[in-house]
C-alpha positions as CSV (number, residue, x, y, z in Angstrom):
1,M,-3.8,-0.8,-22.2
2,P,-5.4,-4.3,-22.1
3,R,-4.2,-6.6,-24.8
4,P,-7.7,-7.3,-26.4
5,L,-8.3,-3.6,-26.7
6,L,-4.8,-3.0,-28.2
7,L,-5.4,-5.8,-30.7
8,S,-8.8,-4.4,-31.7
9,L,-7.4,-0.9,-32.2
10,S,-4.5,-2.2,-34.3
11,L,-6.9,-4.2,-36.5
12,L,-9.1,-1.1,-36.9
13,L,-6.1,1.1,-37.9
14,A,-4.9,-1.5,-40.4
15,T,-8.4,-1.9,-42.0
16,M,-8.8,1.9,-42.2
17,L,-5.4,2.2,-44.0
18,L,-6.5,-0.6,-46.4
19,S,-9.8,1.2,-47.1
20,L,-7.9,4.4,-47.9
21,A,-5.5,2.7,-50.2
22,I,-7.8,0.5,-52.3
23,G,-10.3,1.7,-54.8
24,S,-10.6,2.5,-58.5
25,V,-7.2,4.2,-58.1
26,F,-4.8,2.3,-56.0
27,I,-2.7,4.5,-53.7
28,P,0.7,2.9,-52.7
29,P,1.3,2.6,-49.0
30,A,4.3,4.9,-49.1
31,E,2.3,7.6,-50.9
32,L,-0.6,7.2,-48.5
33,L,1.6,7.8,-45.5
34,K,3.0,10.9,-47.1
35,I,-0.5,12.2,-47.7
36,L,-1.6,11.5,-44.1
37,R,1.5,13.6,-43.0
38,G,0.3,16.5,-45.2
39,A,2.6,15.9,-48.2
40,G,2.3,13.6,-51.3
41,E,0.9,14.1,-54.8
42,E,-1.9,16.5,-55.0
43,T,-4.3,14.3,-57.0
44,F,-3.9,11.4,-54.6
45,A,-4.3,13.9,-51.7
46,I,-7.7,15.1,-53.1
47,I,-8.9,11.5,-53.5
48,V,-7.9,10.6,-49.9
49,W,-9.1,13.7,-48.0
50,N,-12.3,14.5,-50.0
51,I,-13.5,11.1,-51.1
52,R,-12.0,8.0,-49.4
53,L,-11.4,9.3,-45.8
54,P,-15.0,10.5,-45.2
55,R,-16.3,7.2,-46.7
56,T,-13.9,5.2,-44.6
57,V,-14.9,7.1,-41.4
58,L,-18.6,6.7,-42.2
59,I,-18.3,3.0,-42.8
60,A,-16.3,2.5,-39.6
61,L,-18.8,4.4,-37.6
62,A,-21.7,2.4,-39.1
63,G,-20.0,-0.9,-38.4
64,A,-19.2,0.2,-34.8
65,A,-22.8,1.1,-34.3
66,L,-24.0,-2.3,-35.6
67,G,-21.4,-4.3,-33.6
68,G,-22.2,-2.4,-30.3
69,S,-25.9,-2.5,-30.7
70,G,-25.8,-6.2,-31.6
71,A,-23.9,-7.0,-28.5
72,A,-26.4,-5.0,-26.4
73,Y,-29.5,-6.6,-27.9
74,Q,-28.0,-10.1,-27.3
75,G,-27.3,-9.2,-23.7
76,L,-30.6,-7.5,-23.2
77,F,-32.7,-10.3,-24.5
78,R,-30.3,-13.0,-23.2
79,N,-30.5,-14.4,-26.7
80,P,-27.5,-15.2,-29.0
81,L,-29.7,-14.6,-32.1
82,A,-31.0,-11.1,-31.2
83,D,-29.3,-8.7,-33.5
84,P,-30.7,-5.5,-35.2
85,F,-31.2,-7.3,-38.5
86,L,-32.8,-10.5,-37.4
87,I,-35.3,-9.0,-35.0
88,G,-36.5,-6.5,-37.6
89,V,-35.0,-3.3,-36.0
90,A,-32.9,-2.6,-39.1
91,S,-35.9,-2.9,-41.4
92,G,-38.0,-0.8,-39.2
93,A,-35.3,1.9,-39.0
94,G,-35.0,1.6,-42.8
95,L,-38.7,2.3,-43.2
96,G,-38.4,5.4,-41.1
97,A,-35.4,6.6,-43.1
98,V,-37.2,6.1,-46.4
99,I,-40.2,8.0,-45.1
100,A,-37.9,10.9,-44.2
101,M,-36.2,10.6,-47.6
102,S,-39.5,10.9,-49.4
103,I,-40.1,14.3,-47.8
104,R,-37.2,15.7,-49.8
105,W,-35.2,17.3,-47.0
106,P,-32.5,19.7,-48.2
107,Y,-29.0,18.2,-48.4
108,S,-27.7,20.1,-45.4
109,F,-26.7,19.3,-41.9
110,W,-30.2,19.7,-40.5
111,G,-31.7,17.9,-43.4
112,L,-29.4,14.9,-42.8
113,M,-30.2,15.0,-39.1
114,A,-33.9,14.4,-39.8
115,I,-33.2,11.0,-41.5
116,P,-31.6,9.2,-38.5
117,L,-34.2,10.8,-36.2
118,A,-37.0,9.3,-38.2
119,A,-35.1,6.0,-38.3
120,F,-34.6,6.1,-34.5
121,L,-38.3,6.6,-33.8
122,A,-39.2,3.7,-36.2
123,A,-36.6,1.5,-34.6
124,L,-38.0,2.1,-31.1
125,L,-41.5,1.3,-32.3
126,T,-40.2,-1.9,-34.0
127,V,-38.4,-3.1,-30.9
128,F,-41.5,-2.5,-28.8
129,L,-43.8,-4.3,-31.3
130,V,-41.5,-7.3,-31.9
131,Y,-40.8,-7.8,-28.2
132,Q,-44.6,-7.7,-27.3
133,L,-45.5,-10.0,-30.2
134,A,-42.8,-12.5,-29.1
135,R,-43.4,-12.3,-25.4
136,V,-45.1,-15.2,-23.6
137,G,-45.8,-14.1,-20.0
138,R,-42.4,-12.9,-18.7
139,I,-40.4,-15.0,-21.2
140,V,-39.3,-14.1,-24.7
141,P,-38.6,-17.5,-26.5
142,T,-36.0,-17.4,-29.2
143,T,-38.3,-18.9,-31.8
144,N,-41.0,-16.3,-31.1
145,L,-38.5,-13.5,-31.3
146,I,-37.1,-14.6,-34.6
147,L,-40.6,-15.2,-36.1
148,A,-41.9,-11.9,-34.9
149,G,-38.8,-10.1,-36.2
150,V,-39.1,-11.8,-39.6
151,A,-42.8,-11.0,-39.9
152,F,-42.3,-7.3,-39.0
153,S,-39.3,-7.1,-41.2
154,S,-41.3,-8.4,-44.2
155,F,-44.0,-5.8,-43.4
156,A,-41.6,-3.0,-43.1
157,T,-39.8,-4.1,-46.3
158,S,-43.1,-4.1,-48.2
159,L,-43.9,-0.6,-47.1
160,T,-40.4,0.5,-48.0
161,S,-40.7,-0.9,-51.5
162,F,-44.1,0.8,-51.9
163,L,-42.6,4.1,-50.9
164,M,-39.7,3.6,-53.3
165,I,-42.1,2.9,-56.2
166,R,-44.1,6.0,-55.4
167,S,-41.0,8.2,-55.1
168,T,-39.7,7.6,-58.6
169,D,-37.0,10.3,-58.3
170,E,-35.4,8.5,-55.3
171,V,-35.8,4.9,-56.4
172,R,-32.2,4.5,-57.6
173,R,-30.7,6.1,-54.5
174,A,-33.1,4.2,-52.2
175,L,-32.5,0.9,-53.9
176,G,-28.7,1.1,-53.5
177,W,-29.1,2.3,-49.9
178,L,-31.5,-0.7,-49.3
179,L,-28.8,-3.1,-50.2
180,G,-26.2,-1.5,-48.0
181,G,-24.9,1.1,-50.4
182,I,-23.1,4.0,-48.8
183,S,-25.1,6.7,-50.6
184,L,-24.1,9.6,-48.3
185,A,-20.3,9.5,-48.0
186,G,-19.3,13.2,-47.6
187,W,-18.1,15.0,-44.4
188,E,-21.7,16.4,-44.0
189,A,-23.0,12.8,-43.4
190,V,-20.2,12.0,-41.0
191,L,-20.8,15.2,-39.0
192,S,-24.6,14.4,-38.9
193,L,-24.0,10.9,-37.7
194,I,-21.6,11.7,-34.9
195,P,-24.1,13.3,-32.4
196,Y,-26.3,10.2,-32.5
197,L,-23.4,7.9,-32.0
198,V,-21.9,9.9,-29.2
199,I,-25.2,9.5,-27.2
200,G,-25.7,5.9,-28.2
201,F,-22.2,4.7,-27.6
202,G,-22.2,6.5,-24.2
203,G,-25.3,4.7,-23.1
204,L,-24.0,1.3,-24.3
205,L,-20.5,1.7,-22.7
206,L,-22.1,2.6,-19.4
207,S,-24.4,-0.4,-19.5
208,G,-21.9,-3.2,-19.3
209,H,-22.4,-3.9,-15.6
210,A,-26.1,-3.8,-15.9
211,L,-26.0,-6.3,-18.8
212,N,-23.8,-8.6,-16.7
213,L,-26.4,-8.6,-13.9
214,M,-29.3,-9.1,-16.3
215,Q,-27.8,-12.4,-17.5
216,F,-29.0,-13.9,-14.1
217,G,-32.6,-12.9,-14.8
218,D,-34.7,-9.9,-14.0
219,D,-35.6,-11.0,-10.5
220,Q,-32.1,-11.7,-9.3
221,A,-30.7,-8.6,-11.0
222,Q,-33.3,-6.6,-9.1
223,Q,-32.2,-8.2,-5.8
224,M,-28.6,-7.2,-6.6
225,G,-29.7,-3.6,-6.6
226,L,-30.3,-3.0,-10.3
227,N,-33.3,-1.0,-11.4
228,V,-34.1,-3.4,-14.3
229,G,-36.8,-1.3,-15.9
230,R,-34.6,1.8,-16.1
231,A,-31.6,-0.2,-17.3
232,R,-33.6,-1.9,-20.0
233,A,-35.0,1.4,-21.2
234,V,-31.5,3.0,-21.4
235,I,-30.0,0.0,-23.2
236,L,-33.0,-0.3,-25.6
237,A,-32.8,3.4,-26.4
238,A,-29.0,3.5,-26.8
239,S,-28.9,0.4,-29.0
240,S,-31.9,1.5,-31.1
241,L,-30.3,4.9,-31.6
242,T,-27.0,3.5,-32.8
243,T,-28.8,1.0,-35.1
244,A,-31.0,3.8,-36.6
245,A,-28.1,6.1,-37.2
246,A,-26.1,3.3,-39.0
247,V,-29.1,2.4,-41.1
248,A,-30.0,6.0,-42.0
249,F,-26.5,6.7,-43.4
250,A,-25.2,3.3,-44.5
251,G,-28.3,1.3,-45.5
252,I,-29.6,-2.0,-44.2
253,I,-26.5,-4.1,-43.5
254,G,-27.1,-7.5,-42.0
255,F,-25.1,-9.9,-39.8
256,I,-22.4,-7.5,-38.4
257,G,-24.4,-7.2,-35.2
258,L,-24.7,-11.0,-35.0
259,V,-21.3,-12.2,-36.0
260,V,-19.0,-9.7,-34.3
261,P,-20.3,-10.0,-30.7
262,H,-20.1,-13.8,-31.0
263,I,-16.5,-13.7,-32.0
264,V,-15.7,-11.3,-29.2
265,R,-17.3,-13.5,-26.6
266,M,-15.6,-16.7,-27.9
267,W,-12.2,-15.0,-27.9
268,F,-12.3,-12.6,-24.9
269,G,-15.1,-13.9,-22.6
270,A,-18.7,-12.9,-21.8
271,D,-18.1,-9.8,-19.5
272,Y,-20.2,-7.1,-21.2
273,R,-17.9,-4.4,-19.8
274,R,-15.4,-5.9,-22.3
275,V,-17.8,-7.2,-24.9
276,I,-19.4,-3.9,-25.7
277,P,-16.3,-1.8,-26.5
278,L,-14.6,-4.7,-28.3
279,S,-17.8,-5.3,-30.4
280,I,-17.8,-1.6,-31.3
281,L,-14.2,-1.8,-32.5
282,G,-14.7,-5.2,-34.1
283,G,-17.8,-4.0,-35.9
284,A,-16.0,-1.1,-37.5
285,S,-13.1,-3.4,-38.7
286,A,-15.5,-6.1,-40.0
287,L,-17.6,-3.6,-42.1
288,L,-14.4,-1.9,-43.4
289,I,-13.1,-5.3,-44.6
290,S,-16.5,-6.1,-46.2
291,D,-16.5,-2.7,-48.0
292,V,-13.0,-3.4,-49.4
293,I,-14.1,-6.8,-50.7
294,A,-17.2,-5.1,-52.2
295,R,-14.9,-2.7,-54.1
296,V,-12.5,-5.2,-55.5
297,V,-14.5,-8.4,-56.2
298,I,-15.8,-7.1,-59.6
299,A,-13.6,-4.0,-59.9
300,P,-13.9,-1.4,-61.4
301,Q,-17.6,-1.9,-60.5
302,E,-18.7,-1.9,-56.9
303,I,-21.3,-4.1,-55.2
304,P,-23.3,-3.0,-52.2
305,V,-21.6,-4.0,-49.0
306,G,-24.8,-5.5,-47.6
307,I,-24.4,-8.3,-50.2
308,V,-21.0,-9.1,-48.9
309,T,-22.0,-9.2,-45.2
310,A,-25.0,-11.4,-46.1
311,L,-22.9,-13.9,-48.0
312,A,-20.4,-14.1,-45.2
313,G,-22.9,-13.9,-42.3
314,A,-25.6,-16.3,-43.4
315,P,-23.5,-19.5,-42.9
316,F,-22.3,-18.1,-39.6
317,F,-26.0,-17.6,-38.6
318,L,-26.8,-21.2,-39.4
319,W,-23.9,-22.3,-37.3
320,V,-25.1,-20.1,-34.4
321,L,-28.6,-21.4,-34.8
322,R,-27.5,-25.0,-34.5
323,R,-25.2,-24.2,-31.6
324,A,-28.0,-22.3,-29.8
325,K,-30.4,-25.2,-30.2
326,N,-27.8,-27.7,-28.9
327,Q,-27.2,-25.5,-25.8
328,G,-30.9,-25.3,-25.0
329,Y,-31.8,-21.7,-25.9
330,W,-35.1,-22.9,-27.4
């Protein structure tokens, strides 16, 4: 197994164990290992298997989705600032999810499946609109992309707020979700999320070579034998699907899709056949660490994980913005 992949898997395992151990009731490492082997105290076992493990798996899957889709968006647009949050995709998916929530689907497997489906359709529409608004001829300038994303994000957020005000019974749940609160943390949510991510991750992992070719520009990639239109459609659909699924079940969480792919490229190189899987694993670890911080910073109360990622990610974004300007991305 390649060393970067081994390191990423080891970090993910460590953060998952940390997430299982830390909470309102601390579970000692020795006791946690007993529980995972099928033994241990019954009270602790119920906490781990019924509450913390589904939450941990859900957060890891959401972080993996954001990390992988962020890497794909940056490669697709050849832009270091293109992530699901900054170009408005997360807000658009959030609007679709809130619309689905307002319909009052039953809390069942098929009811939960409807929420990410609505978020996916809204995410695709958002990508199309933002890309068209930012496009100048055959070029998509960074400034235009960010401005179009911010404008559409504000529009989607306003509509989301309006729907929350109208749906008074769902305001508290939707508000916590809007800030990155994990409102659906049972095994039903995990099982509903997995089908979307299997399809999305499959498309992303198979697109590494295409993303490498697309870094040379569409014309040269076409000359190298790549069907650019089809590749772009597959990458766009896969990354939007994973983003929508993450937003639908974990809320709007910013900066994971921006920070993690940058760190992966700085440490392990720019080959997207490596960047995509490492960003998926790194996104899972990063969001798990953020969630642990959210649980302990003002314990026993818990703050939405989106606040933690924003506080950590905003300074990193400013650094990337300065670096991108110096390297001539404008």
